[in-house]
C-alpha positions in Angstrom: 200.6 142.6 28.4 197.9 143.3 26.1 196.6 147.0 26.9 192.8 147.1 28.2 190.4 148.2 25.4 189.1 151.5 24.8 185.2 150.7 25.1 184.2 154.4 26.7 181.8 154.7 23.7 180.4 151.7 23.5 177.1 151.7 25.9 174.5 153.7 24.7 173.3 154.2 28.1 176.6 155.5 29.6 176.9 159.6 29.4 179.7 161.2 28.2 180.3 165.1 28.0 182.9 166.8 26.5 186.4 164.8 26.1 188.4 165.1 28.9 192.3 163.3 29.8 191.2 161.8 33.0 191.8 158.4 34.7 188.9 156.4 32.0 190.7 157.7 29.5 194.3 157.2 30.6 193.5 153.4 31.5 192.6 152.7 27.7 195.0 155.7 25.9 197.4 153.0 24.3 194.8 151.1 22.5 192.4 153.7 22.0 195.3 156.2 20.0 196.8 152.7 18.1 193.1 152.8 16.9 192.3 156.3 16.3 195.0 157.5 14.9 196.6 156.2 11.7 200.8 156.3 11.6 200.7 156.8 15.0 203.6 154.3 16.1 205.2 155.2 13.1 205.4 158.7 14.3 206.5 158.0 17.7 209.4 155.9 16.6 210.7 158.4 13.8 210.4 161.5 16.9 212.8 159.0 19.0 215.1 158.8 16.0 215.0 162.6 15.2 215.5 163.1 18.7 218.7 161.4 18.6 219.7 162.7 15.5 219.2 166.6 16.9 219.7 166.4 20.4 222.7 168.7 21.4 225.1 167.6 24.8 223.9 169.6 27.7 220.4 170.5 26.1 217.1 170.2 27.3 214.7 167.8 25.0 210.5 168.8 25.7 208.0 166.4 25.3 204.6 168.8 25.1 201.9 167.3 26.1 203.3 163.8 27.0 200.4 161.5 27.8 201.5 158.3 29.0 205.2 159.1 27.3 205.6 157.4 24.2 207.5 159.9 22.5 209.6 160.4 25.9 210.7 156.8 26.0 211.2 157.0 21.8 213.4 160.0 22.6 214.8 158.8 25.6 215.8 155.3 23.9 217.5 157.0 21.1 219.5 160.1 22.6 222.8 159.6 23.2 224.4 162.8 23.6 225.5 163.4 27.2 224.1 166.0 29.6 220.8 165.7 27.8 217.7 166.0 30.1 213.8 165.1 28.9 211.3 167.5 30.1 207.7 166.1 29.8 204.8 168.2 30.2 201.0 167.6 30.8 197.9 169.1 32.5 196.5 165.6 33.3 196.9 164.1 36.8 195.9 160.7 35.5 198.0 160.7 32.3 201.0 161.5 34.7 200.6 159.3 37.3 200.6 156.2 34.9 203.2 157.9 32.8 205.9 157.7 35.8 205.2 154.1 36.3 206.0 153.4 33.0 209.3 155.8 32.7 210.0 153.8 35.5 210.1 150.6 34.3 213.0 151.8 31.5 216.6 151.4 32.8 218.0 154.1 29.7 220.1 157.0 31.3 218.6 160.3 30.3 217.0 161.7 33.0 213.0 162.5 32.7 211.3 164.7 34.4 207.4 164.9 34.4 205.8 168.8 34.8 202.2 168.9 35.3 201.2 172.1 33.5 199.4 173.3 30.8 201.9 173.5 27.9 201.4 177.2 27.3 203.2 177.8 30.8 205.8 176.3 30.4 209.4 177.8 29.7 210.9 176.8 26.8 214.9 177.2 27.4 218.0 175.5 26.2 216.1 173.3 24.3 217.5 171.2 21.1 214.4 169.4 20.6 210.4 170.3 21.1 208.0 167.5 20.4 204.5 168.4 20.4 202.7 165.0 19.2 199.0 166.0 18.7 198.8 168.6 21.8 198.8 171.9 19.7 194.9 171.2 18.5 194.1 170.8 22.5 194.9 174.6 22.8 192.6 177.3 22.3 193.4 178.9 19.0 194.2 182.2 20.2 196.7 180.8 22.2 198.6 179.1 19.4 200.8 181.7 17.8 202.4 182.4 20.9 203.2 178.6 22.2 204.9 178.2 18.6 206.8 181.3 19.3 207.6 180.6 22.6 209.2 177.5 21.5 211.1 178.7 18.6 212.6 181.6 21.2 213.6 178.7 23.5 215.5 176.9 20.9 219.1 176.2 20.7 220.3 177.2 16.7 219.8 173.7 14.8 217.3 172.8 17.3 214.3 171.0 15.6 210.3 171.2 16.7 208.1 168.3 15.8 204.5 168.9 15.0 202.2 166.2 14.7 198.2 167.2 14.4 195.0 166.1 13.1 194.2 168.5 10.2 191.7 169.7 8.1 191.7 170.2 3.9 190.9 173.9 2.7 189.0 171.7 -0.5 185.6 170.5 1.0 185.8 167.6 -0.9 189.1 166.1 0.4 188.1 167.1 3.6 184.9 164.9 3.1 187.0 162.1 1.7 189.9 162.6 4.6 187.0 162.4 7.4 185.3 159.3 6.3 188.5 157.2 5.7 189.7 157.9 9.1 186.1 156.7 10.2 186.8 153.8 7.8 190.4 153.2 9.7 188.8 153.5 13.2 185.7 151.0 12.1 188.3 148.9 10.4 189.9 148.7 14.2 186.7 147.2 15.5 184.7 150.6 16.5 181.3 150.5 15.6 179.4 153.5 13.9 177.9 154.8 17.4 181.5 154.7 18.7 183.0 156.7 16.2 179.8 158.8 15.8 179.3 159.7 20.0 183.9 160.3 20.1 183.5 162.8 17.3 180.6 164.5 19.3 182.4 164.3 22.3 185.9 165.8 20.6 183.8 168.7 18.8 185.2 172.0 20.0 187.7 170.4 22.2 189.7 169.1 19.5 190.1 171.8 16.9 191.9 171.3 13.9 193.7 173.4 11.2 195.0 173.4 7.7 198.4 172.7 7.2 199.0 175.7 5.3 197.6 177.4 8.8 200.5 175.7 10.8 203.1 176.5 8.5 202.3 180.0 8.5 202.3 180.2 12.0 205.7 178.2 12.2 207.1 180.7 9.7 205.9 183.8 11.3 207.7 182.5 14.6 210.6 182.5 12.6 211.6 178.9 11.9 214.1 179.1 8.9 211.9 175.7 7.4 209.3 173.8 7.5 207.7 170.7 6.0 205.4 167.6 6.6 207.5 164.4 6.7 204.6 162.1 7.2 200.7 162.0 6.5 198.2 159.9 6.6 194.4 161.0 5.6 193.9 163.9 7.9 196.6 163.4 10.3 200.0 164.6 10.0 203.3 165.3 11.0 205.9 168.4 10.5 209.6 169.2 10.9 210.3 172.7 11.8 214.2 173.8 11.7 215.8 177.0 13.8 
């Protein structure tokens, strides 16, 4: 079945305030993110492979900001270690409701617990894998250091964190170029100039990106032994941090 098409910003007479993960977004989210985030399917599938490699027997695996559970499913389908549990967290009731219906159709064995909460309030315990795919960018900046530090503290030795984010560039020319390339990517996927502009306006001050150096420094300060980018396309990147 084809995912419902994202036309939320196509009507010039419709009114949208700040972007929120409500039921209207949840309904079209698979189409929205596929057409808006370059490399998203690759990041999700490789997240599953990484979980399969690093999941430790009897440990917890976290998907923080799970939305409709794409990363949760990818990890569930790759984890072979016995006794693992996936804890999927989101603060959107609409997202979790649809996520549950998707998880219910999957037949893999690793148990999944869905948790309605702000991720900064969730205790990270006995974790071997923690995933934040395009999540930290929606957390207030003043809370981000503590989020990453608590993840580090809750990870078992040898565990990993996968952090995927929209990023900015320190060089203003490169930043402008990558923003334009991203907008071109969205136009190539069928979004109009008006939709691109209205979506950008709705996300302003809701999605607040940072540079890769800022992410690296925060991850190092939290105590991770190593960290680097494993995927990047335009102003979207994914990092792996090892404990």
